[in-house]
Steps between C-alpha positions, in 0.01 A plus 500: 500500500185304454298427814437134412296416810266781424464388136434138613228614744336704231525193259336288761218743538476540124455120458243474781295808423536583140553145360262350763722198547455263803749486775634169366539642148693806639727266695565301187591827307741604773651150521598527131612856537729394780694303233567824310599675823755230592643536143530880555670445837757264332561758219489795738234654267203714564174310394348823381793572273517163335488492118390242250847331475506465884162338497601265223812397697277443810264280294797302374643458846170416647382250243804335350431184698120539501298314234150585628372780274201568722738592788697724270190670363372562848823665618519708188150603547584620845788691366297677235226582762768673725649708220160601373427627861831699499409654165146582604625666829776689310793330654630409163464667157487182292414140581815280451290193524292580200707303249586226747422174321258244644573139453255319276249275694586135522319271269396196690444189287138393529413153638419256225312176493606198300260329260488208740410726794212656306374158394515397873294804595229416236500142623404616853183682376190324634297472183202364686432851638327759290796734545741237382447557129512873554836470689633280215401770251663768721835315505492457124426866442770634741764248372378457136454866424718676753222717637549729806265397783327843468432424126357166586246618760373771264504282189167542318322236296430769233875540445561124452487363150535127562444391142779722391707407811592847626370754750513876550675574818496840670836539688665766704405856412190371316727391214345226287675206330401184321615191670466147346320225686677167510332184379486366865384831650213513240404137580499547875316839477225352282456230775483767758228685297288179523519523882466879505169487314335323789604774749271788611722777360426848651404757234814708541723198446324333197785601270780386732682204385573359845262521795473337841233248615266784588515651156720798592841602372823350630757722678876491470521363857276208398718410206814532727336270758417243230855500353660471841276212610559304179871556531496380861303191413737424215794505745657818342708685753591796280338830600257548217202715411273538186784718361729188502293338236541810283882484560496131410310575182769753392792293606395181317426699192842636501659161583340367190626766274220764486628851405510728803299775303221249454503426878505870571175544289335196661570627852397855424842654606526846372881491550712219362734532807218363717485194281878458490516382855393156358826489301686470828312204636697241298834604659514152662460339160788712367720402799429132439584543136843648577559220757400238252645618168786739575829325424658626826258278684555190286859396577 
């Protein structure tokens, strides 16, 4: 007969000492493990003797009415941790949780701005200030080319070919891609260059496309602050960030018929499934189409 209390005491010490988890983390692990212990009591089963079908049944019983995959993944992670401990300390010969499936993470639809909202943000820019033209160019680059904010703050003049209307972007993992520059982005950026040439640019930032009033590079936080402030002044209540303009760029292209493979290339997504999240954004339009055009709704 397994001395469960002894095993649980050992497991607690294992989490605290060998895994270096905090007291709160250990408590969370045991809170989830309690769910499995209650299951074993109901089934009159020994937790150490459970096999994969038992754990699969537990998962089904536990999560049949739960839709939050983060909660599911956390509980399953706790189960795996416990059985790895049992295997490591020779309480079992094989880990029954090894093939226990994890739910795929939820894909949250990104917040998207309408064209009107973007126009309202642009209209709030104070063009009488030196940074006004810079901020206008920043909006056009983020929305007109779908750049990540990290790509924007590191964008180099030497990688911009304005006459040919494209730029060389270094994205995640130092992977480079060619990105077109829209007509409006080119226009606003050239106007920014006229302002920029009057600034005292520090030597290490001479090649940076965007700088602050002191001639130094911009940070991601600065861009975030600019976007949030413009949105607030435009009366936009959505929770947005610079990335929202990138999402809007992709969504509006898709809505207007652009091929998803082209959008994938423009965004610099290595995996097409990352881009496919934008195909789910128009579910409201699909629902409206059914309501409006399906014969069952027109009698």
